[in-house]
PDB file of N, H, CA, C and O in Angstrom:
ATOM      1  N   MET A   1       5.932  31.408   0.517  1.00  0.00           N
ATOM      2  CA  MET A   1       7.153  30.951  -0.120  1.00  0.00           C
ATOM      3  C   MET A   1       7.991  31.233   0.228  1.00  0.00           C
ATOM      4  O   MET A   1       8.021  32.450   0.410  1.00  0.00           O
ATOM      5  N   SER A   2       9.373  30.437   0.626  1.00  0.00           N
ATOM      6  H   SER A   2       9.348  29.449   0.478  1.00  0.00           H
ATOM      7  CA  SER A   2      10.643  31.466   0.884  1.00  0.00           C
ATOM      8  C   SER A   2      11.337  31.749  -0.101  1.00  0.00           C
ATOM      9  O   SER A   2      11.154  30.868  -0.942  1.00  0.00           O
ATOM     10  N   SER A   3      12.206  32.682  -0.546  1.00  0.00           N
ATOM     11  H   SER A   3      12.355  33.397   0.137  1.00  0.00           H
ATOM     12  CA  SER A   3      12.893  32.470  -1.263  1.00  0.00           C
ATOM     13  C   SER A   3      14.266  32.720  -0.798  1.00  0.00           C
ATOM     14  O   SER A   3      14.572  33.905  -0.929  1.00  0.00           O
ATOM     15  N   VAL A   4      15.130  32.026  -0.327  1.00  0.00           N
ATOM     16  H   VAL A   4      14.881  31.064  -0.221  1.00  0.00           H
ATOM     17  CA  VAL A   4      16.566  31.618  -0.008  1.00  0.00           C
ATOM     18  C   VAL A   4      17.289  31.271  -1.257  1.00  0.00           C
ATOM     19  O   VAL A   4      17.033  30.620  -2.270  1.00  0.00           O
ATOM     20  N   ALA A   5      18.491  32.091  -0.706  1.00  0.00           N
ATOM     21  H   ALA A   5      18.700  32.619   0.117  1.00  0.00           H
ATOM     22  CA  ALA A   5      19.380  31.433  -1.615  1.00  0.00           C
ATOM     23  C   ALA A   5      20.938  31.194  -0.784  1.00  0.00           C
ATOM     24  O   ALA A   5      21.341  32.084  -0.035  1.00  0.00           O
ATOM     25  N   LEU A   6      21.546  30.242  -0.942  1.00  0.00           N
ATOM     26  H   LEU A   6      21.218  29.519  -1.551  1.00  0.00           H
ATOM     27  CA  LEU A   6      23.366  30.008  -0.452  1.00  0.00           C
ATOM     28  C   LEU A   6      24.104  30.644  -1.463  1.00  0.00           C
ATOM     29  O   LEU A   6      24.146  30.203  -2.611  1.00  0.00           O
ATOM     30  N   LYS A   7      24.797  31.847  -1.028  1.00  0.00           N
ATOM     31  H   LYS A   7      24.763  32.206  -0.095  1.00  0.00           H
ATOM     32  CA  LYS A   7      25.678  32.175  -2.073  1.00  0.00           C
ATOM     33  C   LYS A   7      27.142  31.994  -1.521  1.00  0.00           C
ATOM     34  O   LYS A   7      27.039  32.064  -0.296  1.00  0.00           O
ATOM     35  N   ASN A   8      27.938  31.872  -1.731  1.00  0.00           N
ATOM     36  H   ASN A   8      28.022  31.815  -2.726  1.00  0.00           H
ATOM     37  CA  ASN A   8      29.546  31.472  -1.363  1.00  0.00           C
ATOM     38  C   ASN A   8      30.616  32.338  -2.426  1.00  0.00           C
ATOM     39  O   ASN A   8      30.543  32.471  -3.648  1.00  0.00           O
ATOM     40  N   CYS A   9      31.730  32.916  -1.355  1.00  0.00           N
ATOM     41  H   CYS A   9      31.790  32.808  -0.363  1.00  0.00           H
ATOM     42  CA  CYS A   9      32.858  33.469  -1.512  1.00  0.00           C
ATOM     43  C   CYS A   9      33.964  32.312  -2.200  1.00  0.00           C
ATOM     44  O   CYS A   9      35.176  32.479  -2.333  1.00  0.00           O
ATOM     45  N   ILE A  10      33.206  31.167  -2.567  1.00  0.00           N
ATOM     46  H   ILE A  10      32.221  31.031  -2.458  1.00  0.00           H
ATOM     47  CA  ILE A  10      34.942  30.138  -2.384  1.00  0.00           C
ATOM     48  C   ILE A  10      36.293  30.510  -3.675  1.00  0.00           C
ATOM     49  O   ILE A  10      37.460  30.140  -3.546  1.00  0.00           O
ATOM     50  N   ARG A  11      35.749  31.310  -4.865  1.00  0.00           N
ATOM     51  H   ARG A  11      34.801  31.611  -4.970  1.00  0.00           H
ATOM     52  CA  ARG A  11      36.133  31.422  -6.028  1.00  0.00           C
ATOM     53  C   ARG A  11      37.201  32.453  -5.091  1.00  0.00           C
ATOM     54  O   ARG A  11      38.390  32.181  -4.926  1.00  0.00           O
ATOM     55  N   ARG A  12      36.627  33.487  -4.613  1.00  0.00           N
ATOM     56  H   ARG A  12      35.661  33.707  -4.748  1.00  0.00           H
ATOM     57  CA  ARG A  12      37.300  34.918  -4.280  1.00  0.00           C
ATOM     58  C   ARG A  12      38.429  34.447  -3.414  1.00  0.00           C
ATOM     59  O   ARG A  12      39.546  34.842  -3.746  1.00  0.00           O
ATOM     60  N   LEU A  13      38.309  33.448  -2.058  1.00  0.00           N
ATOM     61  H   LEU A  13      37.401  33.127  -1.788  1.00  0.00           H
ATOM     62  CA  LEU A  13      38.785  33.167  -1.357  1.00  0.00           C
ATOM     63  C   LEU A  13      40.223  32.359  -2.001  1.00  0.00           C
ATOM     64  O   LEU A  13      41.435  32.560  -1.917  1.00  0.00           O
ATOM     65  N   ARG A  14      39.375  31.384  -2.652  1.00  0.00           N
ATOM     66  H   ARG A  14      38.390  31.221  -2.720  1.00  0.00           H
ATOM     67  CA  ARG A  14      40.783  30.081  -3.036  1.00  0.00           C
ATOM     68  C   ARG A  14      41.683  31.105  -4.111  1.00  0.00           C
ATOM     69  O   ARG A  14      42.898  30.905  -4.093  1.00  0.00           O
ATOM     70  N   PHE A  15      41.207  32.125  -4.993  1.00  0.00           N
ATOM     71  H   PHE A  15      40.220  32.288  -5.008  1.00  0.00           H
ATOM     72  CA  PHE A  15      42.244  33.177  -5.721  1.00  0.00           C
ATOM     73  C   PHE A  15      43.269  34.148  -4.813  1.00  0.00           C
ATOM     74  O   PHE A  15      44.460  34.436  -4.933  1.00  0.00           O
ATOM     75  N   GLU A  16      42.215  34.514  -3.835  1.00  0.00           N
ATOM     76  H   GLU A  16      41.248  34.280  -3.737  1.00  0.00           H
ATOM     77  CA  GLU A  16      43.269  35.232  -2.687  1.00  0.00           C
ATOM     78  C   GLU A  16      44.576  34.021  -2.112  1.00  0.00           C
ATOM     79  O   GLU A  16      45.680  34.265  -1.624  1.00  0.00           O
ATOM     80  N   LYS A  17      44.147  33.159  -2.302  1.00  0.00           N
ATOM     81  H   LYS A  17      43.251  32.960  -2.697  1.00  0.00           H
ATOM     82  CA  LYS A  17      44.920  32.168  -1.146  1.00  0.00           C
ATOM     83  C   LYS A  17      45.678  31.124  -2.250  1.00  0.00           C
ATOM     84  O   LYS A  17      46.041  30.045  -1.780  1.00  0.00           O
ATOM     85  N   ASN A  18      46.026  31.459  -4.161  1.00  0.00           N
ATOM     86  H   ASN A  18      45.732  32.335  -4.543  1.00  0.00           H
ATOM     87  CA  ASN A  18      46.604  31.099  -4.306  1.00  0.00           C
ATOM     88  C   ASN A  18      46.341  29.500  -4.776  1.00  0.00           C
ATOM     89  O   ASN A  18      47.301  28.825  -5.148  1.00  0.00           O
ATOM     90  N   MET A  19      44.509  28.740  -4.721  1.00  0.00           N
ATOM     91  H   MET A  19      43.729  29.288  -4.419  1.00  0.00           H
ATOM     92  CA  MET A  19      44.431  28.025  -4.699  1.00  0.00           C
ATOM     93  C   MET A  19      43.569  27.393  -5.429  1.00  0.00           C
ATOM     94  O   MET A  19      42.369  27.655  -5.363  1.00  0.00           O
ATOM     95  N   THR A  20      44.091  26.424  -6.269  1.00  0.00           N
ATOM     96  H   THR A  20      45.067  26.211  -6.323  1.00  0.00           H
ATOM     97  CA  THR A  20      43.113  25.459  -7.466  1.00  0.00           C
ATOM     98  C   THR A  20      42.003  25.005  -6.641  1.00  0.00           C
ATOM     99  O   THR A  20      42.032  24.911  -5.414  1.00  0.00           O
ATOM    100  N   GLN A  21      41.075  24.747  -7.363  1.00  0.00           N
ATOM    101  H   GLN A  21      41.051  24.824  -8.360  1.00  0.00           H
ATOM    102  CA  GLN A  21      39.835  24.034  -7.553  1.00  0.00           C
ATOM    103  C   GLN A  21      40.131  22.636  -6.985  1.00  0.00           C
ATOM    104  O   GLN A  21      39.580  22.115  -6.016  1.00  0.00           O
ATOM    105  N   GLU A  22      41.193  22.074  -7.836  1.00  0.00           N
ATOM    106  H   GLU A  22      41.640  22.497  -8.624  1.00  0.00           H
ATOM    107  CA  GLU A  22      41.897  20.447  -7.267  1.00  0.00           C
ATOM    108  C   GLU A  22      42.010  20.619  -5.902  1.00  0.00           C
ATOM    109  O   GLU A  22      41.383  19.898  -5.125  1.00  0.00           O
ATOM    110  N   GLU A  23      43.078  21.897  -5.365  1.00  0.00           N
ATOM    111  H   GLU A  23      43.587  22.482  -5.996  1.00  0.00           H
ATOM    112  CA  GLU A  23      43.636  21.337  -3.928  1.00  0.00           C
ATOM    113  C   GLU A  23      42.764  21.672  -2.942  1.00  0.00           C
ATOM    114  O   GLU A  23      42.847  20.987  -1.922  1.00  0.00           O
ATOM    115  N   LEU A  24      41.977  22.507  -2.964  1.00  0.00           N
ATOM    116  H   LEU A  24      41.909  23.063  -3.792  1.00  0.00           H
ATOM    117  CA  LEU A  24      40.707  22.622  -2.097  1.00  0.00           C
ATOM    118  C   LEU A  24      39.923  21.566  -2.311  1.00  0.00           C
ATOM    119  O   LEU A  24      39.519  21.248  -1.192  1.00  0.00           O
ATOM    120  N   ALA A  25      39.300  20.552  -3.413  1.00  0.00           N
ATOM    121  H   ALA A  25      39.628  20.810  -4.322  1.00  0.00           H
ATOM    122  CA  ALA A  25      39.392  19.493  -3.314  1.00  0.00           C
ATOM    123  C   ALA A  25      39.777  18.280  -2.179  1.00  0.00           C
ATOM    124  O   ALA A  25      39.068  17.617  -1.423  1.00  0.00           O
ATOM    125  N   LEU A  26      40.974  18.306  -2.383  1.00  0.00           N
ATOM    126  H   LEU A  26      41.550  18.845  -2.998  1.00  0.00           H
ATOM    127  CA  LEU A  26      41.704  17.105  -2.057  1.00  0.00           C
ATOM    128  C   LEU A  26      42.028  17.540   0.042  1.00  0.00           C
ATOM    129  O   LEU A  26      41.945  16.673   0.913  1.00  0.00           O
ATOM    130  N   ARG A  27      42.390  19.134   0.335  1.00  0.00           N
ATOM    131  H   ARG A  27      42.457  19.838  -0.373  1.00  0.00           H
ATOM    132  CA  ARG A  27      42.003  19.233   1.278  1.00  0.00           C
ATOM    133  C   ARG A  27      40.739  18.974   2.370  1.00  0.00           C
ATOM    134  O   ARG A  27      40.648  18.655   3.556  1.00  0.00           O
ATOM    135  N   THR A  28      39.753  19.324   1.183  1.00  0.00           N
ATOM    136  H   THR A  28      39.827  19.582   0.220  1.00  0.00           H
ATOM    137  CA  THR A  28      38.032  18.486   2.099  1.00  0.00           C
ATOM    138  C   THR A  28      37.609  17.365   1.800  1.00  0.00           C
ATOM    139  O   THR A  28      36.517  17.045   2.270  1.00  0.00           O
ATOM    140  N   GLY A  29      38.399  16.318   0.842  1.00  0.00           N
ATOM    141  H   GLY A  29      39.285  16.578   0.459  1.00  0.00           H
ATOM    142  CA  GLY A  29      37.765  14.857   0.586  1.00  0.00           C
ATOM    143  C   GLY A  29      37.041  14.537  -0.321  1.00  0.00           C
ATOM    144  O   GLY A  29      36.700  13.368  -0.503  1.00  0.00           O
ATOM    145  N   VAL A  30      36.604  15.702  -1.196  1.00  0.00           N
ATOM    146  H   VAL A  30      36.881  16.652  -1.048  1.00  0.00           H
ATOM    147  CA  VAL A  30      35.229  15.604  -2.225  1.00  0.00           C
ATOM    148  C   VAL A  30      36.428  15.778  -3.582  1.00  0.00           C
ATOM    149  O   VAL A  30      37.658  15.730  -3.600  1.00  0.00           O
ATOM    150  N   SER A  31      35.284  16.020  -4.754  1.00  0.00           N
ATOM    151  H   SER A  31      34.285  16.060  -4.740  1.00  0.00           H
ATOM    152  CA  SER A  31      36.091  15.705  -6.001  1.00  0.00           C
ATOM    153  C   SER A  31      36.138  17.370  -6.535  1.00  0.00           C
ATOM    154  O   SER A  31      35.643  18.326  -5.937  1.00  0.00           O
ATOM    155  N   ARG A  32      36.617  17.386  -7.370  1.00  0.00           N
ATOM    156  H   ARG A  32      37.018  16.609  -7.855  1.00  0.00           H
ATOM    157  CA  ARG A  32      36.557  19.134  -8.295  1.00  0.00           C
ATOM    158  C   ARG A  32      35.322  19.354  -8.699  1.00  0.00           C
ATOM    159  O   ARG A  32      34.707  20.411  -8.562  1.00  0.00           O
ATOM    160  N   GLN A  33      34.865  18.183  -9.297  1.00  0.00           N
ATOM    161  H   GLN A  33      35.365  17.325  -9.408  1.00  0.00           H
ATOM    162  CA  GLN A  33      33.794  18.961  -9.467  1.00  0.00           C
ATOM    163  C   GLN A  33      32.795  19.154  -8.452  1.00  0.00           C
ATOM    164  O   GLN A  33      31.877  19.949  -8.657  1.00  0.00           O
ATOM    165  N   THR A  34      32.883  18.474  -7.319  1.00  0.00           N
ATOM    166  H   THR A  34      33.629  17.829  -7.153  1.00  0.00           H
ATOM    167  CA  THR A  34      31.810  18.880  -6.734  1.00  0.00           C
ATOM    168  C   THR A  34      32.327  20.625  -5.979  1.00  0.00           C
ATOM    169  O   THR A  34      31.499  21.415  -5.524  1.00  0.00           O
ATOM    170  N   ILE A  35      33.235  20.779  -6.003  1.00  0.00           N
ATOM    171  H   ILE A  35      33.908  20.138  -6.372  1.00  0.00           H
ATOM    172  CA  ILE A  35      33.862  22.509  -5.417  1.00  0.00           C
ATOM    173  C   ILE A  35      33.227  22.711  -6.562  1.00  0.00           C
ATOM    174  O   ILE A  35      32.050  22.969  -6.310  1.00  0.00           O
ATOM    175  N   MET A  36      33.561  22.722  -8.327  1.00  0.00           N
ATOM    176  H   MET A  36      34.517  22.512  -8.532  1.00  0.00           H
ATOM    177  CA  MET A  36      32.834  23.397  -8.856  1.00  0.00           C
ATOM    178  C   MET A  36      31.325  23.837  -8.916  1.00  0.00           C
ATOM    179  O   MET A  36      30.860  24.963  -9.092  1.00  0.00           O
ATOM    180  N   SER A  37      30.788  22.814  -8.751  1.00  0.00           N
ATOM    181  H   SER A  37      31.167  21.899  -8.608  1.00  0.00           H
ATOM    182  CA  SER A  37      29.243  22.790  -8.485  1.00  0.00           C
ATOM    183  C   SER A  37      28.963  23.718  -7.164  1.00  0.00           C
ATOM    184  O   SER A  37      27.966  24.438  -7.120  1.00  0.00           O
ATOM    185  N   ILE A  38      29.705  23.668  -6.319  1.00  0.00           N
ATOM    186  H   ILE A  38      30.515  23.083  -6.355  1.00  0.00           H
ATOM    187  CA  ILE A  38      29.660  24.557  -5.053  1.00  0.00           C
ATOM    188  C   ILE A  38      29.551  25.967  -5.686  1.00  0.00           C
ATOM    189  O   ILE A  38      28.640  26.762  -5.921  1.00  0.00           O
ATOM    190  N   GLU A  39      30.908  25.916  -5.858  1.00  0.00           N
ATOM    191  H   GLU A  39      31.648  25.270  -5.667  1.00  0.00           H
ATOM    192  CA  GLU A  39      31.224  27.217  -6.073  1.00  0.00           C
ATOM    193  C   GLU A  39      30.344  27.930  -7.314  1.00  0.00           C
ATOM    194  O   GLU A  39      30.477  29.153  -7.302  1.00  0.00           O
ATOM    195  N   ARG A  40      29.497  27.437  -8.354  1.00  0.00           N
ATOM    196  H   ARG A  40      29.389  26.443  -8.363  1.00  0.00           H
ATOM    197  CA  ARG A  40      28.531  28.106  -9.115  1.00  0.00           C
ATOM    198  C   ARG A  40      26.853  28.045  -8.546  1.00  0.00           C
ATOM    199  O   ARG A  40      25.789  28.359  -9.078  1.00  0.00           O
ATOM    200  N   GLY A  41      27.095  27.664  -7.640  1.00  0.00           N
ATOM    201  H   GLY A  41      27.960  27.408  -7.207  1.00  0.00           H
ATOM    202  CA  GLY A  41      25.836  27.648  -6.621  1.00  0.00           C
ATOM    203  C   GLY A  41      25.018  27.052  -7.291  1.00  0.00           C
ATOM    204  O   GLY A  41      23.977  27.689  -7.448  1.00  0.00           O
ATOM    205  N   GLN A  42      25.065  25.661  -7.962  1.00  0.00           N
ATOM    206  H   GLN A  42      25.911  25.142  -7.834  1.00  0.00           H
ATOM    207  CA  GLN A  42      24.364  24.404  -9.001  1.00  0.00           C
ATOM    208  C   GLN A  42      24.417  23.413  -7.663  1.00  0.00           C
ATOM    209  O   GLN A  42      24.108  22.231  -7.808  1.00  0.00           O
ATOM    210  N   THR A  43      24.784  23.881  -6.458  1.00  0.00           N
ATOM    211  H   THR A  43      25.035  24.841  -6.340  1.00  0.00           H
ATOM    212  CA  THR A  43      24.850  22.353  -5.328  1.00  0.00           C
ATOM    213  C   THR A  43      25.501  23.066  -3.669  1.00  0.00           C
ATOM    214  O   THR A  43      26.517  23.719  -3.430  1.00  0.00           O
ATOM    215  N   ASN A  44      24.521  22.635  -2.886  1.00  0.00           N
ATOM    216  H   ASN A  44      23.696  22.105  -3.080  1.00  0.00           H
ATOM    217  CA  ASN A  44      24.761  23.275  -1.094  1.00  0.00           C
ATOM    218  C   ASN A  44      25.394  22.289  -0.661  1.00  0.00           C
ATOM    219  O   ASN A  44      25.097  21.097  -0.748  1.00  0.00           O
ATOM    220  N   PRO A  45      26.426  22.855  -0.105  1.00  0.00           N
ATOM    221  CA  PRO A  45      27.195  22.215   0.410  1.00  0.00           C
ATOM    222  C   PRO A  45      26.257  21.079   1.862  1.00  0.00           C
ATOM    223  O   PRO A  45      25.115  21.422   2.168  1.00  0.00           O
ATOM    224  N   SER A  46      26.765  20.093   2.431  1.00  0.00           N
ATOM    225  H   SER A  46      27.693  19.814   2.182  1.00  0.00           H
ATOM    226  CA  SER A  46      26.511  19.680   3.652  1.00  0.00           C
ATOM    227  C   SER A  46      27.444  20.536   4.800  1.00  0.00           C
ATOM    228  O   SER A  46      28.564  21.041   4.728  1.00  0.00           O
ATOM    229  N   VAL A  47      26.324  20.441   6.006  1.00  0.00           N
ATOM    230  H   VAL A  47      25.413  20.031   6.063  1.00  0.00           H
ATOM    231  CA  VAL A  47      26.765  21.447   7.150  1.00  0.00           C
ATOM    232  C   VAL A  47      28.625  20.782   7.476  1.00  0.00           C
ATOM    233  O   VAL A  47      29.539  21.503   7.879  1.00  0.00           O
ATOM    234  N   LEU A  48      28.703  19.836   7.276  1.00  0.00           N
ATOM    235  H   LEU A  48      27.962  19.251   6.948  1.00  0.00           H
ATOM    236  CA  LEU A  48      30.125  19.821   7.644  1.00  0.00           C
ATOM    237  C   LEU A  48      31.138  20.288   6.397  1.00  0.00           C
ATOM    238  O   LEU A  48      32.105  21.045   6.480  1.00  0.00           O
ATOM    239  N   LEU A  49      30.519  19.475   4.998  1.00  0.00           N
ATOM    240  H   LEU A  49      29.734  18.860   4.931  1.00  0.00           H
ATOM    241  CA  LEU A  49      31.348  20.169   4.507  1.00  0.00           C
ATOM    242  C   LEU A  49      31.530  21.674   3.790  1.00  0.00           C
ATOM    243  O   LEU A  49      32.006  22.008   2.705  1.00  0.00           O
ATOM    244  N   ALA A  50      31.049  22.280   4.678  1.00  0.00           N
ATOM    245  H   ALA A  50      30.662  22.009   5.559  1.00  0.00           H
ATOM    246  CA  ALA A  50      30.996  23.980   4.601  1.00  0.00           C
ATOM    247  C   ALA A  50      32.147  24.206   5.799  1.00  0.00           C
ATOM    248  O   ALA A  50      33.095  24.982   5.682  1.00  0.00           O
ATOM    249  N   TYR A  51      31.954  23.608   6.643  1.00  0.00           N
ATOM    250  H   TYR A  51      31.183  22.978   6.739  1.00  0.00           H
ATOM    251  CA  TYR A  51      33.250  23.707   7.607  1.00  0.00           C
ATOM    252  C   TYR A  51      34.092  23.049   6.929  1.00  0.00           C
ATOM    253  O   TYR A  51      34.969  23.895   6.753  1.00  0.00           O
ATOM    254  N   LYS A  52      34.487  21.971   6.344  1.00  0.00           N
ATOM    255  H   LYS A  52      33.775  21.284   6.487  1.00  0.00           H
ATOM    256  CA  LYS A  52      35.617  21.585   5.993  1.00  0.00           C
ATOM    257  C   LYS A  52      36.570  22.552   4.902  1.00  0.00           C
ATOM    258  O   LYS A  52      37.787  22.594   4.721  1.00  0.00           O
ATOM    259  N   ILE A  53      35.304  23.377   4.207  1.00  0.00           N
ATOM    260  H   ILE A  53      34.316  23.343   4.354  1.00  0.00           H
ATOM    261  CA  ILE A  53      35.915  24.333   2.837  1.00  0.00           C
ATOM    262  C   ILE A  53      36.437  25.658   3.827  1.00  0.00           C
ATOM    263  O   ILE A  53      37.466  26.136   3.350  1.00  0.00           O
ATOM    264  N   SER A  54      36.070  26.236   4.848  1.00  0.00           N
ATOM    265  H   SER A  54      35.234  25.848   5.235  1.00  0.00           H
ATOM    266  CA  SER A  54      36.279  27.111   5.406  1.00  0.00           C
ATOM    267  C   SER A  54      37.246  27.048   6.076  1.00  0.00           C
ATOM    268  O   SER A  54      38.025  27.993   6.193  1.00  0.00           O
ATOM    269  N   ALA A  55      37.405  25.817   6.707  1.00  0.00           N
ATOM    270  H   ALA A  55      36.772  25.048   6.612  1.00  0.00           H
ATOM    271  CA  ALA A  55      38.608  25.137   7.456  1.00  0.00           C
ATOM    272  C   ALA A  55      40.119  25.609   6.686  1.00  0.00           C
ATOM    273  O   ALA A  55      41.097  26.141   7.213  1.00  0.00           O
ATOM    274  N   ALA A  56      39.873  25.135   5.013  1.00  0.00           N
ATOM    275  H   ALA A  56      39.079  24.703   4.585  1.00  0.00           H
ATOM    276  CA  ALA A  56      40.908  24.334   4.119  1.00  0.00           C
ATOM    277  C   ALA A  56      41.585  26.132   3.614  1.00  0.00           C
ATOM    278  O   ALA A  56      42.736  26.430   3.293  1.00  0.00           O
ATOM    279  N   LEU A  57      40.281  27.083   3.728  1.00  0.00           N
ATOM    280  H   LEU A  57      39.347  26.841   3.990  1.00  0.00           H
ATOM    281  CA  LEU A  57      40.414  28.490   3.653  1.00  0.00           C
ATOM    282  C   LEU A  57      40.913  29.266   4.281  1.00  0.00           C
ATOM    283  O   LEU A  57      41.417  30.311   3.868  1.00  0.00           O
ATOM    284  N   THR A  58      40.843  28.785   5.683  1.00  0.00           N
ATOM    285  H   THR A  58      40.433  27.936   6.019  1.00  0.00           H
ATOM    286  CA  THR A  58      41.693  29.307   6.823  1.00  0.00           C
ATOM    287  C   THR A  58      40.515  30.669   7.144  1.00  0.00           C
ATOM    288  O   THR A  58      40.951  31.683   7.689  1.00  0.00           O
ATOM    289  N   THR A  59      38.931  30.571   6.732  1.00  0.00           N
ATOM    290  H   THR A  59      38.577  29.747   6.290  1.00  0.00           H
ATOM    291  CA  THR A  59      38.306  31.429   7.571  1.00  0.00           C
ATOM    292  C   THR A  59      37.258  31.115   8.541  1.00  0.00           C
ATOM    293  O   THR A  59      37.472  30.269   9.410  1.00  0.00           O
ATOM    294  N   SER A  60      36.131  31.738   8.458  1.00  0.00           N
ATOM    295  H   SER A  60      35.958  32.425   7.753  1.00  0.00           H
ATOM    296  CA  SER A  60      35.070  31.554   9.341  1.00  0.00           C
ATOM    297  C   SER A  60      34.329  30.760   8.043  1.00  0.00           C
ATOM    298  O   SER A  60      34.698  30.824   6.871  1.00  0.00           O
ATOM    299  N   VAL A  61      33.083  29.927   8.622  1.00  0.00           N
ATOM    300  H   VAL A  61      32.783  29.875   9.575  1.00  0.00           H
ATOM    301  CA  VAL A  61      32.239  29.527   7.920  1.00  0.00           C
ATOM    302  C   VAL A  61      31.219  30.746   7.582  1.00  0.00           C
ATOM    303  O   VAL A  61      30.780  30.646   6.436  1.00  0.00           O
ATOM    304  N   THR A  62      30.752  31.827   8.270  1.00  0.00           N
ATOM    305  H   THR A  62      31.108  31.908   9.201  1.00  0.00           H
ATOM    306  CA  THR A  62      30.107  33.238   7.550  1.00  0.00           C
ATOM    307  C   THR A  62      30.543  33.823   6.970  1.00  0.00           C
ATOM    308  O   THR A  62      29.906  34.850   6.735  1.00  0.00           O
ATOM    309  N   ASP A  63      31.898  33.688   6.292  1.00  0.00           N
ATOM    310  H   ASP A  63      32.415  32.854   6.483  1.00  0.00           H
ATOM    311  CA  ASP A  63      33.025  34.324   5.845  1.00  0.00           C
ATOM    312  C   ASP A  63      32.928  33.965   4.332  1.00  0.00           C
ATOM    313  O   ASP A  63      33.031  34.762   3.400  1.00  0.00           O
ATOM    314  N   VAL A  64      32.668  32.346   4.239  1.00  0.00           N
ATOM    315  H   VAL A  64      32.585  31.698   4.996  1.00  0.00           H
ATOM    316  CA  VAL A  64      32.458  31.785   3.182  1.00  0.00           C
ATOM    317  C   VAL A  64      30.980  31.978   2.346  1.00  0.00           C
ATOM    318  O   VAL A  64      30.855  32.673   1.338  1.00  0.00           O
ATOM    319  N   PHE A  65      29.993  31.272   2.943  1.00  0.00           N
ATOM    320  H   PHE A  65      30.094  30.707   3.762  1.00  0.00           H
ATOM    321  CA  PHE A  65      28.369  31.585   3.033  1.00  0.00           C
ATOM    322  C   PHE A  65      28.111  32.047   3.455  1.00  0.00           C
ATOM    323  O   PHE A  65      28.510  32.348   4.580  1.00  0.00           O
ATOM    324  N   GLN A  66      26.514  32.799   2.378  1.00  0.00           N
ATOM    325  H   GLN A  66      26.190  32.554   1.464  1.00  0.00           H
ATOM    326  CA  GLN A  66      26.065  33.984   3.130  1.00  0.00           C
ATOM    327  C   GLN A  66      24.350  33.221   2.827  1.00  0.00           C
ATOM    328  O   GLN A  66      24.001  32.541   1.862  1.00  0.00           O
ATOM    329  N   MET A  67      23.562  33.635   4.001  1.00  0.00           N
ATOM    330  H   MET A  67      23.845  34.188   4.785  1.00  0.00           H
ATOM    331  CA  MET A  67      22.146  33.524   2.802  1.00  0.00           C
ATOM    332  C   MET A  67      21.336  34.610   2.390  1.00  0.00           C
ATOM    333  O   MET A  67      20.950  35.521   3.123  1.00  0.00           O
ATOM    334  N   GLU A  68      21.117  34.484   1.283  1.00  0.00           N
ATOM    335  H   GLU A  68      21.431  33.744   0.688  1.00  0.00           H
ATOM    336  CA  GLU A  68      20.497  35.817   0.866  1.00  0.00           C
ATOM    337  C   GLU A  68      18.466  35.352   0.879  1.00  0.00           C
ATOM    338  O   GLU A  68      17.935  34.242   0.887  1.00  0.00           O
ATOM    339  N   GLY A  69      17.984  36.421   0.877  1.00  0.00           N
ATOM    340  H   GLY A  69      18.416  37.323   0.871  1.00  0.00           H
ATOM    341  CA  GLY A  69      16.488  36.266   0.980  1.00  0.00           C
ATOM    342  C   GLY A  69      16.125  36.517   2.171  1.00  0.00           C
ATOM    343  O   GLY A  69      16.797  36.969   3.099  1.00  0.00           O
ATOM    344  N   ALA A  70      14.835  36.156   2.130  1.00  0.00           N
ATOM    345  H   ALA A  70      14.290  35.789   1.377  1.00  0.00           H
ATOM    346  CA  ALA A  70      13.999  35.642   3.270  1.00  0.00           C
ATOM    347  C   ALA A  70      13.341  34.685   3.413  1.00  0.00           C
ATOM    348  O   ALA A  70      12.694  34.226   2.472  1.00  0.00           O
ATOM    349  N   LEU A  71      13.334  33.901   5.156  1.00  0.00           N
ATOM    350  H   LEU A  71      13.859  34.275   5.921  1.00  0.00           H
ATOM    351  CA  LEU A  71      12.520  32.943   4.998  1.00  0.00           C
ATOM    352  C   LEU A  71      11.369  33.020   4.957  1.00  0.00           C
ATOM    353  O   LEU A  71      11.172  34.232   5.044  1.00  0.00           O
ATOM    354  N   ALA A  72      10.184  32.413   4.860  1.00  0.00           N
ATOM    355  H   ALA A  72      10.344  31.429   4.790  1.00  0.00           H
ATOM    356  CA  ALA A  72       8.860  32.112   5.054  1.00  0.00           C
ATOM    357  C   ALA A  72       8.322  32.548   6.546  1.00  0.00           C
ATOM    358  O   ALA A  72       8.876  31.900   7.434  1.00  0.00           O
ATOM    359  N   PRO A  73       7.448  33.421   6.964  1.00  0.00           N
ATOM    360  CA  PRO A  73       6.878  33.548   7.959  1.00  0.00           C
ATOM    361  C   PRO A  73       6.079  32.849   8.634  1.00  0.00           C
ATOM    362  O   PRO A  73       4.947  32.690   8.176  1.00  0.00           O
ATOM    363  N   VAL A  74       6.370  32.358   9.659  1.00  0.00           N
ATOM    364  H   VAL A  74       7.289  32.488  10.030  1.00  0.00           H
ATOM    365  CA  VAL A  74       5.297  30.959  10.866  1.00  0.00           C
ATOM    366  C   VAL A  74       4.013  31.472  11.102  1.00  0.00           C
ATOM    367  O   VAL A  74       3.208  30.834  11.781  1.00  0.00           O
TER     368      VAL A  74
END
């Protein structure tokens, strides 16, 4: 079984850009609660939302999201 987790830097990047969760939510078309849940690692975003978040934060998706752990061998 694999133990992979998706980690993110949304909170840090938001602070660097003086952006609130509400502003990021408005820019990406989701609720503030969704942004909060993703920031806390409780929810993983869709690929499209991950790209919208990275665009709103003017950085690459790989700078916002990182995969930690190892995939199961095949």
